[in-house]
C-alpha positions in Angstrom: -79.3 200.5 -10.1 -81.3 197.6 -11.2 -81.0 196.0 -7.7 -82.2 199.2 -6.1 -85.3 199.2 -8.4 -86.0 195.5 -7.5 -85.7 196.2 -3.8 -88.2 199.1 -4.1 -88.3 202.0 -1.8 -87.7 205.6 -2.7 -88.7 207.0 -6.0 -88.7 204.0 -8.3 -89.9 205.9 -11.3 -86.9 208.3 -11.1 -84.6 205.4 -10.8 -86.1 203.6 -13.8 -85.8 206.9 -15.8 -82.1 207.2 -14.7 -81.5 203.5 -15.6 -83.0 204.0 -19.1 -80.7 207.0 -19.6 -77.6 205.1 -18.5 -78.6 202.2 -20.7 -79.1 204.6 -23.7 -75.7 206.1 -23.1 -74.1 202.6 -23.1 -75.9 201.8 -26.4 -74.5 205.1 -27.9 -71.0 204.4 -26.6 -71.1 200.9 -28.1 -72.2 202.2 -31.4 -69.6 204.9 -31.4 -66.9 202.3 -30.6 -68.2 200.0 -33.5 -68.0 203.1 -35.9 -64.4 203.8 -34.7 -63.4 200.1 -35.2 -64.9 200.1 -38.7 -63.1 203.2 -39.7 -59.8 201.8 -38.3 -60.3 198.6 -40.2 -61.1 200.5 -43.5 -57.8 202.5 -42.9 -55.8 199.4 -42.4 -57.3 197.8 -45.5 -56.5 200.8 -47.5 -52.9 200.9 -46.2 -52.5 197.2 -46.9 -53.7 197.7 -50.4 -51.2 200.6 -51.0 -48.5 198.4 -49.5 -49.4 195.5 -51.8 -49.2 197.9 -54.8 -45.8 199.2 -53.7 -44.6 195.6 -53.0 -45.7 194.6 -56.5 -44.0 197.6 -58.1 -40.7 196.9 -56.2 -41.0 193.2 -57.2 -41.5 194.2 -60.8 -38.5 196.6 -60.7 -36.3 193.8 -59.1 -37.5 191.3 -61.7 -36.5 193.8 -64.5 -33.1 194.3 -62.8 -32.6 190.7 -62.5 -33.5 190.1 -66.1 -31.1 192.9 -67.2 -28.3 191.3 -65.2 -29.0 187.9 -66.7 -29.0 189.5 -70.2 -25.6 191.1 -69.5 -24.2 187.8 -68.3 -25.5 186.0 -71.4 -24.2 188.6 -73.8 -21.1 189.6 -71.9 -22.0 193.3 -72.2 -21.2 195.7 -69.5 -23.1 198.9 -69.0 -21.3 202.3 -69.3 -22.7 203.4 -65.9 -21.0 202.1 -62.9 -21.5 202.5 -59.1 -18.6 205.0 -58.8 -20.4 207.3 -61.3 -17.6 207.2 -63.8 -18.7 206.1 -67.3 -16.6 203.3 -68.7 -16.6 202.1 -72.3 -18.9 199.2 -73.0 -17.1 195.9 -73.3 -18.5 193.1 -75.5 -17.0 189.6 -75.5 -17.1 187.6 -78.7 
């Protein structure tokens, strides 16, 4: 379209107005894309923060479980709850 305007001929004013309209639509589309990308980035950051919090909670739980297992090894105590769901008497080694 710019080339047509440079060459002249025909209704140049109409072509310039059409070009201005097309350029304005391009600017609007670019702005819309930037907003969409900014929203997507924010969503990703929020999801990452939630994942980090979940990971931290899982790590803390694992640390507590590891500490409990270590305490059991050191004291020789066995919990009454077992994987089979059957309660067993606690055993203490002296």
